[in-house]
C-alpha positions as CSV (number, residue, x, y, z in Angstrom):
1,X,87.6,166.1,44.3
2,X,90.1,163.7,45.8
3,X,90.9,160.5,44.0
4,X,93.0,157.6,45.2
5,X,95.7,156.6,42.8
6,X,97.2,153.6,44.8
7,X,95.7,152.0,47.9
8,X,97.8,152.0,51.0
9,X,98.3,149.5,53.7
10,X,95.5,149.2,56.3
11,X,97.6,150.5,59.3
12,X,95.0,149.1,61.9
13,X,95.4,145.6,60.5
14,X,99.3,146.0,60.4
15,X,99.4,146.9,64.1
16,X,97.6,143.6,65.1
17,X,99.9,140.8,66.1
18,X,99.2,137.1,66.7
19,X,100.6,135.6,69.9
20,X,100.4,132.2,71.7
21,X,100.7,131.8,75.5
22,X,103.6,129.5,76.5
23,X,101.8,128.5,79.7
24,X,98.4,127.6,78.6
25,X,98.6,127.5,74.7
26,X,95.9,130.1,74.2
27,X,96.2,131.8,70.7
28,X,95.0,135.4,70.5
29,X,95.5,138.7,68.6
30,X,96.5,142.0,70.3
31,X,97.2,145.4,69.2
32,X,99.0,148.4,70.5
33,X,96.2,149.3,72.9
34,X,96.6,146.0,74.7
35,X,100.2,146.4,75.4
36,X,101.2,147.5,79.1
37,X,104.4,149.5,79.1
38,X,107.0,148.6,81.7
39,X,110.5,150.2,81.5
40,X,112.3,148.0,83.9
41,X,111.0,144.5,82.6
42,X,109.9,145.4,79.1
43,X,106.4,145.8,77.5
44,X,103.9,143.0,77.8
45,X,100.3,141.7,77.2
46,X,98.3,139.6,79.4
47,X,97.0,136.3,78.3
48,X,93.2,136.7,77.9
49,X,92.6,133.1,79.3
50,X,90.7,133.7,82.6
51,X,92.4,130.9,84.4
52,X,96.0,131.8,83.0
53,X,96.6,135.6,82.9
54,X,100.3,135.2,82.3
55,X,102.4,138.3,81.4
56,X,103.8,137.9,77.8
57,X,106.7,140.0,76.7
58,X,106.3,141.9,73.4
59,X,108.3,144.4,71.3
60,X,106.6,147.7,71.5
61,X,105.6,149.7,68.4
62,X,107.9,152.5,69.2
63,X,110.9,149.9,69.6
64,X,110.1,148.3,66.3
65,X,110.1,151.9,64.6
66,X,113.6,152.5,65.9
67,X,115.1,149.3,64.4
């Protein structure tokens, strides 16, 4: 039978990031599945506010791991 000796980090919670849109002020939380990859302009998320939809640059998970 397996027994946990020391509880690890909740990786799902760690991958979630908080963000504020500079255009409309909307505050939201996103995770890696919300990131749109773009090699030319950099990865981004889209503001979830229906009247805004601004593209917001983010540092991708892969790029964070390289640092």
